[in-house]
C-alpha positions as CSV (number, residue, x, y, z in Angstrom):
1,X,-40.6,141.3,86.2
2,X,-39.5,138.3,83.9
3,X,-41.6,135.8,86.6
4,X,-44.6,137.3,86.4
5,X,-44.2,137.6,82.8
6,X,-43.4,134.2,81.9
7,X,-46.1,132.9,84.3
8,X,-48.8,134.8,82.9
9,X,-47.8,134.1,79.4
10,X,-47.8,130.2,80.2
11,X,-51.6,130.3,80.3
12,X,-51.6,131.5,76.5
13,X,-54.8,133.4,75.5
14,X,-56.9,135.6,77.6
15,X,-55.9,135.9,81.2
16,X,-58.3,137.4,83.7
17,X,-57.0,139.9,86.1
18,X,-55.0,138.2,88.7
19,X,-53.5,138.9,92.3
20,X,-50.3,137.5,93.9
21,X,-50.1,136.6,97.2
22,X,-47.2,135.2,98.8
23,X,-47.1,133.3,101.9
24,X,-44.1,131.5,104.2
25,X,-43.0,127.9,103.2
26,X,-44.7,126.4,105.9
27,X,-48.0,127.4,104.5
28,X,-47.7,125.3,101.3
29,X,-49.5,122.3,102.8
30,X,-52.3,124.7,104.0
31,X,-52.8,126.4,100.6
32,X,-52.7,123.0,98.4
33,X,-55.3,121.8,100.7
34,X,-57.7,125.0,101.2
35,X,-56.7,127.1,98.0
36,X,-55.2,129.9,100.0
37,X,-53.2,130.2,103.4
38,X,-55.8,132.7,105.2
39,X,-59.3,133.9,104.1
40,X,-59.1,136.2,101.3
41,X,-60.3,139.8,101.5
42,X,-60.3,142.3,98.8
43,X,-57.9,144.7,101.2
44,X,-55.0,146.2,99.3
45,X,-52.5,144.4,102.1
46,X,-53.7,140.8,101.2
47,X,-52.9,140.6,97.8
48,X,-50.7,142.5,95.2
49,X,-51.2,143.2,91.4
50,X,-47.6,142.6,90.8
51,X,-45.7,139.5,91.7
52,X,-42.5,141.2,93.0
53,X,-44.7,142.8,95.8
54,X,-46.1,139.3,96.7
55,X,-42.4,137.9,97.0
56,X,-41.6,140.0,100.2
57,X,-44.5,138.1,101.4
58,X,-42.8,134.6,101.0
59,X,-41.6,131.9,98.8
60,X,-45.2,130.6,98.3
61,X,-46.5,132.4,95.6
62,X,-50.5,132.1,95.3
63,X,-52.2,133.6,91.9
64,X,-55.8,134.1,92.1
65,X,-58.4,135.5,89.7
66,X,-59.1,139.2,91.1
67,X,-62.7,138.7,90.0
68,X,-63.4,135.9,92.3
69,X,-62.1,137.2,95.4
70,X,-63.5,136.7,98.0
71,X,-66.8,135.5,97.2
72,X,-65.8,132.3,95.0
73,X,-62.5,131.6,96.6
74,X,-62.7,128.0,95.6
75,X,-62.1,128.7,92.4
76,X,-60.1,131.8,92.3
77,X,-56.9,130.1,92.8
78,X,-55.0,129.7,89.6
79,X,-51.8,128.6,90.3
80,X,-48.9,128.4,92.7
81,X,-45.5,129.7,92.0
82,X,-43.1,128.1,94.4
83,X,-39.1,129.5,95.0
84,X,-36.6,127.4,96.5
85,X,-36.1,129.2,99.7
86,X,-36.7,128.9,103.3
87,X,-36.0,125.2,103.2
88,X,-38.3,124.5,100.1
89,X,-36.6,121.9,97.9
90,X,-37.9,120.8,94.3
91,X,-38.1,117.4,95.7
92,X,-39.8,118.2,98.8
93,X,-42.3,120.3,97.0
94,X,-43.0,117.2,94.4
95,X,-43.3,114.8,97.4
96,X,-46.1,117.4,99.1
97,X,-47.9,117.8,95.7
98,X,-47.9,114.1,95.0
99,X,-49.3,113.5,98.6
100,X,-52.4,115.7,97.7
101,X,-52.7,114.0,94.8
102,X,-52.1,117.0,92.5
103,X,-49.5,115.8,90.2
């Protein structure tokens, strides 16, 4: 899938095994504050190896290092992909990110 390929290539170099998890728009602030929307598990339904599968769960896509779930979740989140859906707009997402001091 094009989005997944673009994201993974953006790291430039050795990329660890990753897992994708989608979340609803309302979870964005929780993800930015905690690093995840719900307590990570290794269960097959919690996250997915393909971005396409995670997108069905919501427009806030969390990207985790698979080798750090769930033991080292504080360091597991590699990035977040946010799609403009469910009321999410670029300006609003930027404002939330600034609020958390992440920009």
